[in-house]
C-alpha positions in Angstrom: 0.0 0.0 0.0 1.5 3.3 -1.0 2.1 6.0 1.6 -0.4 8.4 0.0 -3.2 5.8 0.2 -2.4 5.1 3.9 -2.4 8.9 4.5 -5.8 9.3 3.0 -7.1 6.2 4.7 -6.0 7.6 8.1 -8.0 10.8 7.5 -11.1 9.0 6.3 -11.0 6.8 9.5 -10.4 9.9 11.6 -13.4 11.6 10.0 -15.6 8.5 10.6 -14.6 8.4 14.3 -15.2 12.1 14.7 -18.7 11.8 13.2 -19.6 9.1 15.7 -19.5 11.3 18.8 -22.6 11.6 20.9 -24.8 14.6 20.0 -27.0 15.7 22.9 -30.7 16.5 22.6 -31.0 20.2 23.2 -34.8 20.6 22.9 -35.9 23.4 25.2 -32.4 24.8 25.7 -31.7 28.3 24.3 -28.1 27.8 23.1 -27.8 31.3 21.7 -28.9 32.9 24.9 -26.4 30.9 26.9 -23.4 31.7 24.5 -24.2 35.4 24.5 -24.2 35.6 28.3 -20.4 35.4 28.6 -19.3 34.2 32.1 -23.0 34.6 33.3 -22.4 38.3 33.8 -25.7 39.4 32.2 -27.8 37.0 34.3 -29.5 35.0 31.5 -27.6 31.8 32.0 -29.0 31.3 35.5 -32.5 31.0 34.0 -31.4 27.9 32.2 -29.7 26.2 35.2 -32.7 24.0 35.9 -32.8 22.7 32.3 -29.1 22.0 32.5 -29.3 20.2 35.8 -32.2 18.0 34.6 -30.5 17.1 31.4 -26.9 16.7 32.6 -27.0 12.9 32.0 -27.8 13.7 28.3 -24.5 15.7 28.2 -22.3 13.0 29.5 -20.3 11.2 26.9 -20.2 14.3 24.7 -16.8 15.4 23.5 -15.0 18.5 24.7 -15.0 19.8 21.2 -18.8 19.4 20.8 -19.4 21.0 24.2 -17.4 24.0 23.1 -19.3 24.1 19.8 -22.6 24.1 21.7 -21.9 26.2 24.8 -19.0 28.3 23.5 -15.5 28.6 24.9 -15.5 27.8 28.6 -15.1 30.7 31.0 -12.3 28.7 32.7 -10.4 25.7 31.5 -8.4 23.7 34.1 -6.1 20.7 33.6 -6.5 17.9 36.1 -4.6 14.7 36.9 -4.1 12.0 34.3 -4.6 14.2 31.3 -8.2 15.1 32.3 -9.5 18.6 32.2 -12.4 20.7 33.4 -14.5 23.3 31.5 -16.2 25.7 33.8 -19.1 27.9 32.8 -20.3 30.5 35.3 -24.1 30.7 35.6 -24.3 33.9 37.6 -22.6 37.2 38.0 -19.6 37.4 40.4 -16.2 39.0 40.9 -15.0 37.1 37.8 -17.1 39.6 35.7 -14.6 42.4 36.5 -11.6 40.2 35.7 -11.9 36.5 34.8 -8.9 35.6 37.0 -10.6 37.1 40.1 -11.5 34.4 42.6 -15.2 33.8 42.5 -17.7 31.7 44.5 -20.4 32.3 41.8 -22.6 29.4 40.9 -21.2 27.5 38.0 -21.4 24.3 35.9 -18.2 22.2 35.5 -17.6 19.5 33.0 -14.9 16.9 33.7 -13.4 15.4 30.6 -11.5 12.1 30.5 -8.1 11.7 28.8 -9.9 10.9 25.6 -12.0 14.1 25.7 -15.4 12.8 26.7 -17.6 14.4 29.5 -17.5 12.0 32.4 -19.0 14.2 35.1 -21.0 17.4 35.2 -21.3 19.2 38.5 -23.1 22.4 39.7 -21.5 24.3 42.6 -20.4 27.6 44.0 -16.8 28.3 43.0 -14.4 26.2 41.0 -14.0 22.4 41.2 
């Protein structure tokens, strides 16, 4: 097999794997409203917290790339042990609105992603995980 055929085969396989990621059902969730309320500083994300809590199981298994495509860039991204990472989305206004690096105990949603980039845990808490 020539190297160019192997090269193209690799990208076809990669494309097939990427297209097989879980896509969550977002019926009833206002994606645009969530994305526009950066860091929860305008107060509209909090109105969707109940929907997010009740549908968090539907968001497990979704890739970090897909979560970012849906919810926008996370307000805070943290690296964790064993190549895991957290995406934190603030749901309410707090000191982070003045400067994102300010310590904040504002209510937030945190996604924990496995080493392969799939959401394994979604928590809601005050402050960072």
